[in-house]
N, C-alpha and C positions, 0 to 999 in steps of 0.2 A: 747900525752895527757895521763894524769894519769887516771886510771880506777876508777870510782866512786864506793866506797864500801858502802854497807848498814851498818848502825850502828846497833849494837845489841840493841834490845828494852828492856829497864829495866822498867817493869811494876810497880816497887816500887818507881820509881823516874820520874814521869811524870809531865809535865807542867799542870797547872790547866785546861786549855782548852782541853788538850788531854785526861784527865781522862774520861770524858763523852764519847768521841769518842770510846775509847777502851771498856768501859762498854757496850755501845750499840752494838759494833761489837761482843762482847761476847754473849750478849742476843740473837742476830740474828744468832749465830752459825758461825760467820766469823773469830773469833779470831785466831784459829789455822792456817787458811789460811794466815792471815795478819802476824802472827809471823813467819811463815816459808818462805813466799815469798814476803812479803811487801804489802803496801797499793796499789801499782800499779797492783797487781794481781787481785784485785776485779773488777767485771764488772761495767759498768756504772749504772746498775740497783741496784746493791748491795751498791755502793757508795752513790747513790741517797737516798736509804732507810736510811742509816746512817745519811746523811746530813739532811734529813727531820725530823728524830727523834730528832736530836740535836736541830734544830730550834724549834720544838714543845716543848721540855723540857725547853729550855731557855725562851720561851714565858710563859709557865706555872709558872716558877720560878719568873719571873718579876711580874706576876699577884699576886702571893702569897706575894711577898715582898711589894707590894703596898696596900694590904688589911690589 
């Protein structure tokens, strides 16, 4: 079996959905941890906070777009 290698994260070349995820990770102070050891290194609580904020922001964006 080939060993799975982590791709180097290019913050200047993110997919649209990933931008918000990295932005929130940065705001919460998790970005250094993610960049050095990957998303798997986050605890369930940390991941949940990021997911919750992504959902909240997407909901707010939809609300703005509809008004």
